[in-house]
C-alpha distance (Angstrom), angle and dihedral (degrees) to the residues before:
residue distance angle dihedral
M1 . . .
M2 3.81 . .
Q3 3.80 89.6 .
V4 3.83 91.4 53.8
Q5 3.81 90.4 49.9
R6 3.81 90.8 51.2
V7 3.81 90.3 51.8
I8 3.82 91.0 49.4
L9 3.81 91.2 49.5
K10 3.81 90.4 49.1
I11 3.81 90.8 51.4
R12 3.80 91.1 49.3
R13 3.82 91.5 49.4
T14 3.81 90.6 48.8
S15 3.81 91.7 49.6
R16 3.80 91.3 49.4
E17 3.80 90.5 48.9
V18 3.82 92.4 50.9
Y19 3.81 89.3 49.7
R20 3.81 91.6 49.4
Q21 3.81 90.8 49.8
C22 3.79 92.0 54.1
Y23 3.78 102.6 35.3
N24 3.78 121.9 52.7
A25 3.80 104.2 -162.7
S26 3.81 95.1 -175.0
D27 3.80 90.9 57.4
N28 3.82 94.2 34.7
C29 3.81 92.6 -129.1
M30 3.79 145.7 96.7
R31 3.77 121.2 -100.7
S32 3.77 131.8 -164.5
D33 3.77 121.1 -75.6
F34 3.82 90.7 -161.9
E35 3.79 116.0 103.1
N36 3.81 114.4 -76.4
I37 3.79 119.4 -108.5
V38 3.78 135.8 -151.4
V39 3.80 115.5 -136.0
P40 3.82 104.8 -151.0
D41 3.80 119.7 -119.6
D42 3.80 96.7 -174.0
V43 3.83 96.7 68.9
N44 3.78 131.7 50.8
F45 3.78 126.7 -123.6
V46 3.81 96.5 -94.5
E47 3.81 94.4 46.3
Y48 3.77 89.2 51.1
S49 3.81 93.3 46.2
W50 3.81 91.5 50.7
R51 3.79 98.3 41.3
N52 3.82 93.0 109.2
F53 3.81 99.8 35.9
K54 3.82 91.4 95.0
Y55 3.80 89.9 66.3
F56 3.82 94.4 60.1
P57 3.85 107.1 20.0
N58 3.80 95.4 151.1
R59 3.79 97.7 45.7
I60 3.81 115.7 109.0
A61 3.80 109.2 -101.9
T62 3.81 101.4 179.0
E63 3.79 131.5 11.5
C64 3.80 130.3 177.9
A65 3.78 110.4 -123.5
Q66 3.80 89.8 -154.0
T67 3.82 104.9 44.6
G68 3.79 103.3 16.9
R69 3.82 94.7 -128.5
K70 3.79 109.1 147.8
Y71 3.79 145.9 179.5
T72 3.79 131.3 -150.6
F73 3.79 122.9 -138.2
D74 3.81 88.3 -102.9
D75 3.83 88.0 52.7
L76 3.81 90.4 52.8
R77 3.78 91.2 53.9
K78 3.81 97.5 44.8
K79 3.80 97.5 41.0
S80 3.81 92.4 46.5
E81 3.79 89.2 54.9
N82 3.80 90.2 47.8
L83 3.78 90.9 51.5
A84 3.79 92.4 48.4
F85 3.81 92.0 49.9
T86 3.81 95.7 49.0
L87 3.80 93.8 44.3
Q88 3.79 89.4 54.2
N89 3.79 97.8 42.1
N90 3.81 105.7 30.0
L91 3.80 101.9 38.0
K92 3.80 96.6 29.0
L93 3.80 92.6 -137.6
Q94 3.77 115.0 176.0
R95 3.77 127.8 -128.0
G96 3.82 109.1 -83.5
D97 3.82 95.2 23.5
T98 3.81 115.1 137.0
V99 3.80 128.9 -120.4
A100 3.81 119.3 -166.5
L101 3.80 124.4 -143.4
L102 3.79 116.3 -154.6
L103 3.79 97.5 -179.2
P104 3.78 143.1 129.2
N105 3.81 117.0 -137.9
V106 3.80 105.7 -54.9
P107 3.82 129.7 159.5
E108 3.83 90.4 -114.7
Y109 3.80 92.0 64.3
P110 3.84 96.0 92.3
I111 3.82 89.8 47.7
C112 3.80 87.4 58.3
I113 3.81 91.9 47.2
Y114 3.81 95.3 51.7
G115 3.81 95.0 36.1
M116 3.79 94.4 53.3
I117 3.78 94.1 48.9
L118 3.83 92.1 45.1
S119 3.79 89.5 54.7
G120 3.80 93.1 50.2
L121 3.81 93.0 -110.7
R122 3.78 132.6 131.8
M123 3.79 120.8 -121.7
T124 3.79 122.0 -152.4
T125 3.80 118.9 -171.5
I126 3.80 124.2 -142.3
N127 3.78 128.1 -159.7
P128 3.83 105.6 -114.1
T129 3.80 91.0 -143.5
Y130 3.82 90.6 64.7
T131 3.78 120.6 116.6
A132 3.80 120.8 -117.2
E133 3.81 89.4 -100.3
E134 3.81 92.6 53.2
I135 3.80 91.9 46.6
A136 3.80 91.1 48.4
R137 3.80 91.3 52.1
Q138 3.82 91.9 54.6
L139 3.81 94.4 42.2
E140 3.78 90.7 52.5
D141 3.80 97.3 42.8
S142 3.82 93.1 46.6
E143 3.83 91.4 44.3
S144 3.81 90.1 -131.7
K145 3.79 117.6 -172.2
V146 3.81 100.7 -175.0
I147 3.78 132.5 34.6
I148 3.81 126.1 -159.7
T149 3.79 117.5 -159.8
L150 3.82 146.9 135.1
N151 3.79 129.5 -93.6
D152 3.81 88.3 -105.3
Y153 3.82 91.3 66.2
Y154 3.80 99.6 35.5
K155 3.81 97.6 102.0
T156 3.80 92.4 49.9
C157 3.81 89.3 48.2
I158 3.79 91.9 53.7
Q159 3.80 90.9 48.6
A160 3.82 89.1 52.2
I161 3.82 93.0 47.3
D162 3.81 90.2 49.8
L163 3.81 89.4 53.1
I164 3.81 93.3 56.8
K165 3.83 92.1 41.2
K166 3.79 94.5 -138.2
R167 3.77 132.7 122.1
L168 3.81 114.9 -111.6
D169 3.80 127.4 175.9
V170 3.81 109.7 -123.5
F171 3.82 121.4 -148.1
I172 3.78 119.2 -163.7
I173 3.81 121.9 -154.5
K174 3.80 107.9 -149.6
T175 3.80 112.9 -141.4
S176 3.80 97.6 -163.7
N177 3.80 140.1 28.9
G178 3.78 113.6 -89.3
E179 3.79 94.3 19.8
S180 3.78 111.0 145.9
I181 3.78 124.7 -142.4
P182 3.82 130.3 -144.6
D183 3.80 121.4 -90.7
K184 3.81 117.1 -88.8
T185 3.80 92.4 25.0
I186 3.81 128.0 111.9
D187 3.78 125.4 -119.7
F188 3.81 105.0 -123.3
H189 3.81 91.5 -155.8
D190 3.82 91.4 59.0
F191 3.80 87.9 61.2
I192 3.81 97.5 46.6
N193 3.81 93.3 44.7
C194 3.82 95.9 48.2
K195 3.82 108.7 111.2
N196 3.78 114.7 -132.6
E197 3.76 146.1 153.7
F198 3.76 98.0 -110.6
K199 3.78 116.9 -164.6
E200 3.76 112.3 -161.3
P201 3.81 114.1 -122.0
N202 3.77 122.6 -125.5
L203 3.79 97.2 -88.0
K204 3.76 120.6 -168.7
N205 3.77 120.8 -150.0
E206 3.80 90.3 -138.7
D207 3.82 91.0 60.5
V208 3.78 116.7 113.4
V209 3.81 104.9 -117.2
F210 3.79 105.2 160.3
P211 3.82 123.3 40.9
P212 3.82 105.2 176.0
Y213 3.79 117.1 174.7
S214 3.78 125.3 -111.5
S215 3.79 134.9 168.7
G216 3.79 88.5 -136.8
T217 3.78 113.3 -168.0
T218 3.81 94.5 -33.2
G219 3.78 146.2 6.1
L220 3.79 136.4 13.3
P221 3.82 121.8 -19.9
K222 3.78 113.5 -74.0
G223 3.79 133.8 -170.8
V224 3.80 114.5 -92.8
M225 3.80 106.6 -147.9
T226 3.81 101.7 -139.3
T227 3.79 117.3 -178.3
A228 3.79 129.5 -150.2
K229 3.82 87.0 -111.1
N230 3.82 90.5 55.3
L231 3.81 90.5 54.2
M232 3.81 93.8 44.3
S233 3.79 88.7 49.8
V234 3.78 94.9 54.5
M235 3.81 90.3 45.6
C236 3.81 89.2 54.0
Q237 3.80 91.6 44.7
V238 3.81 91.7 52.3
D239 3.80 92.7 44.6
T240 3.81 95.2 65.6
N241 3.78 133.3 100.0
D242 3.81 113.4 -80.3
V243 3.83 92.5 14.5
R244 3.80 97.9 57.9
F245 3.80 110.7 96.3
Y246 3.81 98.2 -179.1
V247 3.80 133.7 67.5
P248 3.84 114.7 -126.9
T249 3.79 113.5 -110.9
T250 3.80 119.1 -99.0
E251 3.80 135.4 173.6
T252 3.80 89.5 -84.9
H253 3.80 104.3 32.6
Q254 3.79 139.6 49.0
D255 3.79 124.4 170.6
V256 3.82 116.4 -133.1
I257 3.79 125.9 -151.6
P258 3.82 123.7 -177.9
Q259 3.79 102.0 -136.7
I260 3.80 103.2 -139.7
L261 3.82 94.8 140.2
P262 3.82 106.7 93.6
M263 3.79 113.2 -100.3
F264 3.79 90.0 -146.9
H265 3.83 87.8 67.2
I266 3.81 120.3 77.9
Y267 3.83 94.2 -119.3
G268 3.80 92.6 53.8
Y269 3.82 93.2 38.6
A270 3.80 104.3 44.1
I271 3.80 105.2 23.3
C272 3.81 105.1 30.3
T273 3.83 99.3 31.6
I274 3.80 119.0 28.5
S275 3.81 94.5 25.3
T276 3.82 93.6 51.3
L277 3.81 97.4 40.0
Q278 3.82 90.4 57.8
S279 3.82 88.1 70.5
G280 3.78 98.4 39.3
V281 3.80 102.7 -97.5
K282 3.82 114.7 162.1
L283 3.81 114.3 -122.9
V284 3.79 117.3 -153.4
T285 3.80 103.1 -161.9
I286 3.80 118.0 -143.3
P287 3.83 111.4 -165.1
K288 3.81 97.0 -166.5
F289 3.79 134.9 13.5
T290 3.76 122.7 -121.8
S291 3.78 119.3 154.0
E292 3.81 93.5 -125.9
F293 3.81 95.7 48.6
Y294 3.81 93.5 43.5
L295 3.81 91.7 53.2
E296 3.82 90.4 46.9
C297 3.80 87.7 53.8
L298 3.82 92.1 51.1
D299 3.80 90.1 48.6
K300 3.81 94.5 48.6
H301 3.80 102.9 39.6
K302 3.83 100.2 35.9
P303 3.81 97.3 -144.5
T304 3.79 121.8 -144.8
I305 3.84 91.9 -165.3
L306 3.79 132.0 36.7
G307 3.80 119.8 -162.7
L308 3.80 104.6 -157.1
V309 3.78 147.2 165.1
P310 3.84 121.9 -143.4
P311 3.84 95.9 -95.7
L312 3.81 89.3 57.2
V313 3.80 91.1 48.2
L314 3.81 88.7 51.6
F315 3.81 90.0 50.2
L316 3.80 93.0 49.7
H317 3.78 96.1 49.6
S318 3.81 97.0 40.5
H319 3.81 107.3 36.5
E320 3.78 113.4 99.0
A321 3.81 93.6 -142.3
V322 3.82 92.1 60.4
K323 3.81 111.0 97.1
P324 3.83 135.9 177.7
K325 3.83 88.3 -105.7
H326 3.82 88.8 71.6
F327 3.81 88.5 65.4
D328 3.83 100.8 45.9
K329 3.81 94.4 131.5
L330 3.79 99.7 21.1
R331 3.80 112.6 133.5
I332 3.79 105.1 164.5
I333 3.79 144.3 4.5
T334 3.77 129.0 -155.6
S335 3.78 119.9 -152.1
G336 3.77 127.9 -170.2
A337 3.83 146.9 138.1
A338 3.83 90.8 74.2
P339 3.83 136.8 21.0
L340 3.80 119.3 -80.3
G341 3.81 111.5 -152.0
K342 3.81 127.3 -136.9
S343 3.81 92.7 -108.4
D344 3.80 91.4 56.2
E345 3.81 91.2 47.9
D346 3.81 89.8 51.6
K347 3.81 93.5 47.4
F348 3.81 91.4 50.4
R349 3.81 93.1 51.6
E350 3.79 89.4 48.0
K351 3.82 91.4 52.9
V352 3.82 92.8 47.1
G353 3.79 90.7 51.0
K354 3.80 96.4 -148.0
P355 3.83 138.8 64.3
V356 3.79 110.9 -70.6
N357 3.78 125.5 175.4
I358 3.81 111.9 -123.9
M359 3.80 112.9 -160.9
Q360 3.78 116.7 -173.9
G361 3.76 123.4 -166.2
Y362 3.76 140.3 -177.4
G363 3.76 128.2 -144.7
L364 3.78 144.9 130.6
T365 3.77 136.1 -139.3
E366 3.81 84.9 -103.3
T367 3.84 91.4 58.3
S368 3.81 94.9 47.6
G369 3.79 89.6 -104.9
L370 3.80 103.9 -57.1
A371 3.80 141.8 62.9
L372 3.81 105.0 139.5
S373 3.80 129.7 36.3
T374 3.78 136.1 174.9
P375 3.81 111.4 -118.0
S376 3.80 111.2 -112.6
S377 3.82 89.9 -140.1
K378 3.83 90.4 61.0
E379 3.79 95.0 49.2
G380 3.78 112.8 155.3
K381 3.80 95.0 8.7
Y382 3.79 96.4 95.5
P383 3.84 108.9 28.3
G384 3.77 117.9 -168.0
T385 3.80 94.6 22.8
M386 3.80 128.1 128.0
G387 3.82 89.0 -146.5
H388 3.81 134.3 -138.9
P389 3.81 130.9 -30.7
I390 3.81 107.0 -82.5
P391 3.84 121.9 -115.7
N392 3.82 116.4 -57.0
C393 3.81 90.2 7.2
K394 3.80 125.0 122.9
V395 3.78 125.0 -164.7
K396 3.76 139.3 180.0
V397 3.78 134.1 -168.4
V398 3.80 113.1 -141.6
N399 3.76 141.9 173.0
P400 3.84 101.4 -101.8
E401 3.79 90.0 -136.1
D402 3.83 95.5 48.4
K403 3.81 109.1 98.0
T404 3.82 91.7 -166.9
L405 3.84 89.2 68.0
K406 3.78 91.0 -139.5
H407 3.81 111.7 -174.6
L408 3.81 109.3 -116.6
N409 3.78 126.7 -130.5
P410 3.83 125.7 -104.8
N411 3.82 115.0 -65.9
E412 3.80 93.5 16.1
V413 3.80 112.7 124.0
G414 3.79 117.9 -128.0
E415 3.78 145.5 136.0
L416 3.81 117.0 -68.2
L417 3.82 116.1 -123.8
I418 3.82 122.0 -170.9
K419 3.80 139.1 -159.6
G420 3.77 122.6 -179.5
P421 3.83 145.7 118.6
Q422 3.81 90.2 -93.8
V423 3.82 94.7 60.1
M424 3.83 113.0 111.8
K425 3.77 123.7 -102.4
S426 3.83 95.4 -124.2
Y427 3.78 144.8 -59.5
H428 3.81 116.4 -74.3
K429 3.81 112.2 -100.8
R430 3.81 92.7 -21.2
P431 3.83 107.6 117.3
E432 3.80 93.6 161.7
E433 3.81 91.8 50.1
N434 3.81 90.2 49.2
K435 3.78 90.1 51.2
N436 3.80 92.1 51.2
S437 3.81 96.1 41.6
F438 3.80 99.1 51.4
V439 3.79 126.9 54.3
N440 3.80 120.7 176.8
G441 3.80 88.7 -20.6
W442 3.81 94.0 -51.5
F443 3.80 120.0 122.0
R444 3.80 112.9 -133.4
T445 3.80 108.7 -139.9
G446 3.81 99.1 -169.6
D447 3.82 87.8 -134.5
L448 3.79 123.1 123.6
V449 3.80 114.8 -137.7
R450 3.76 143.3 160.9
Y451 3.79 131.7 -156.5
D452 3.78 128.8 -151.7
E453 3.81 134.1 -138.6
N454 3.82 89.1 -83.3
K455 3.81 90.3 58.0
M456 3.81 91.0 -112.5
F457 3.80 114.6 146.5
Y458 3.79 127.5 -138.2
I459 3.78 126.1 -167.2
V460 3.80 113.5 -128.2
D461 3.82 101.8 178.6
R462 3.78 146.7 -73.9
I463 3.80 114.0 -63.0
K464 3.80 92.4 -127.2
E465 3.82 93.6 47.0
L466 3.79 96.8 55.2
I467 3.78 114.0 117.7
K468 3.80 115.8 -135.2
V469 3.83 111.3 -149.2
K470 3.81 109.5 -176.4
G471 3.80 87.5 -27.9
L472 3.82 93.1 -50.7
Q473 3.80 118.3 120.2
V474 3.81 119.9 -120.7
A475 3.81 118.7 -171.7
P476 3.83 112.2 -145.4
A477 3.81 91.2 -152.1
E478 3.80 90.8 60.5
L479 3.80 92.6 52.3
E480 3.80 91.8 44.5
E481 3.79 90.9 57.0
V482 3.81 91.3 49.0
I483 3.81 91.9 49.3
R484 3.82 92.2 49.5
G485 3.78 87.5 59.2
F486 3.81 89.6 68.5
P487 3.84 107.3 102.9
D488 3.82 97.4 -124.3
V489 3.83 98.6 43.4
A490 3.80 120.8 97.5
E491 3.81 99.6 174.7
A492 3.78 139.1 1.6
G493 3.79 140.1 -167.1
V494 3.81 124.5 -169.4
I495 3.79 128.3 -161.4
G496 3.78 136.0 171.5
I497 3.80 118.2 -111.3
P498 3.81 128.4 -169.0
H499 3.81 117.7 -88.9
K500 3.81 128.1 -171.4
F501 3.81 96.6 -134.7
S502 3.81 105.9 19.9
G503 3.79 99.6 41.5
E504 3.80 90.7 -131.5
V505 3.80 136.4 9.5
P506 3.83 131.4 -169.9
R507 3.79 120.1 -98.3
A508 3.82 121.7 -171.1
Y509 3.79 131.7 -147.9
V510 3.79 112.7 -163.5
V511 3.80 137.5 -172.3
P512 3.83 117.6 -150.8
K513 3.77 122.9 -131.7
V514 3.80 115.4 -103.0
G515 3.79 110.0 -73.7
R516 3.82 93.6 6.4
K517 3.81 134.1 111.2
I518 3.79 123.0 -149.2
N519 3.77 119.1 -132.3
L520 3.80 99.7 -146.2
I521 3.80 94.8 -162.0
E522 3.81 91.2 53.5
L523 3.81 91.5 45.2
E524 3.81 92.4 50.8
E525 3.80 90.3 50.2
Y526 3.82 91.0 46.2
V527 3.80 90.9 55.6
R528 3.82 93.7 42.7
K529 3.80 90.8 58.5
K530 3.80 92.7 51.9
V531 3.81 102.8 46.6
A532 3.79 140.8 50.3
P533 3.82 116.1 -89.2
H534 3.80 94.6 -102.9
K535 3.82 89.9 55.9
K536 3.82 97.4 55.8
L537 3.81 116.7 118.9
A538 3.79 95.7 -99.6
G539 3.80 89.8 154.4
G540 3.79 91.8 62.8
I541 3.79 135.5 -119.5
A542 3.81 128.8 -89.1
V543 3.79 127.6 -167.7
I544 3.83 114.7 -137.7
D545 3.81 136.0 171.2
S546 3.82 97.4 -114.9
I547 3.79 142.1 -2.3
P548 3.83 111.8 -118.2
K549 3.79 110.9 -120.0
T550 3.78 142.0 171.9
A551 3.79 119.6 -110.4
S552 3.81 88.7 -94.9
G553 3.80 93.2 54.6
K554 3.81 101.0 -100.9
I555 3.80 114.4 143.0
L556 3.80 113.0 -111.3
K557 3.78 97.7 -132.5
K558 3.81 92.1 177.9
Q559 3.81 90.1 63.5
L560 3.80 90.8 51.0
V561 3.80 89.4 50.1
L562 3.82 90.3 50.8
R563 3.80 89.2 48.6
Y564 3.80 90.4 53.5
Q565 3.80 91.6 48.0
K566 3.82 90.6 53.1
E567 3.80 89.6 49.0
Q568 3.79 89.1 58.3
K569 3.80 94.7 54.9
């Protein structure tokens, strides 16, 4: 009897300890139950990133899926140092100056990342699909002094530079031997191949090194002041048990990831590039997505990891040309930027035809790409979840209108707030945005979430995208997942439109699967049977060719709203 009592007491103590680890009563929040990490202060970002390169110097680090040009890990180190030296000595750039990258995924991207930081410069990344006006806005706001691009984007670059009426040095990365570059531009390869005796500057981990641009919770894109310490933190957070999705390189093994996620976006940059390279993963860079070329890449390079966003998962499980042979060596996928529902997880596993770990995560540009992650050890147990707070990260779920910031109970929907070493320093030249985005040191994400009794988090929707039907909240993401379950639907986007009696009602835009037609009456009835009355598609359904999305796969609801407004004229 005494032995049983001791066991019961031990269980109670263990349960209390688990609760204390996850819930911080003094700060009224939830903290990570992953193992804690120590972000080193005695090394800089580049030293930390390269700490393992000496173990696999001759392994291929990056390779272009299109041209085959490639760099070893030793090449990355040497050419980054060459770039840093020539930027400092040839262009006379000052510490803290900004260089802009207008590039698709190319194998030189990591050389730019390491070289800029080594030289004490900041690197801002620009979406290569931007118009000249959009490029000009970012060049001017970031105060960039150099731009690195390809011949394909040179004319647009010049148009953007003319708009801001400033002189910028233009580097061109040549993608093939014998390629010529325009007059008055600089051959990027001359800089990275110039031998030198580089002496590393006195870098500080608190320096801002990476100001990508994000719309945040509101408004036009703004510079996210990301420090070297922020980036080191997220690398450490990813490189821990149960969060790590790659296997460190050895003499007999090297993970391979086809890099289709854009490196100019925080997910592709921080999670799928610098975090994987630190352990020797091979990145096969894909400059532009086409279904045929992407499948050829999977067939040729036999990836062990796929970094994806939900639209790519939908493509892989629904496209007829995708076969189990494309996933011969696949072990794990990561999915982020938007929620991936249980049905889509199930359909992907069915298409692959073998057990595959699916790790979802949640993050923002402002959190260096990650804040929540599903534990790899609990794979399959909690489908559709974004997971736990990552190591050293605290979160709370609050009523957006409650100034006390009281942490809500399980299954209550509220705004997600985050504290952690990976959270950005501030927005660039946006004091009002900084004031609105931080409260008592907590970063307000603008995302509505809930968590369950197992401390697993689920994204509900963006605060500003919620549809209010007679005062009741309708999350577009929930309806989109339901609609995608209809056999003939490939993709869906839902918005709220004005309604005389209800205030707003949901309206759906849908894309049919290849070779299929959507019966709108059947689809409307299908949705009606699966949702509450106030969530039915009272605003109607429209079939379109494609759903507008950001480079990271998020649906551009504003474009759907503009489309609806044009339809009404």
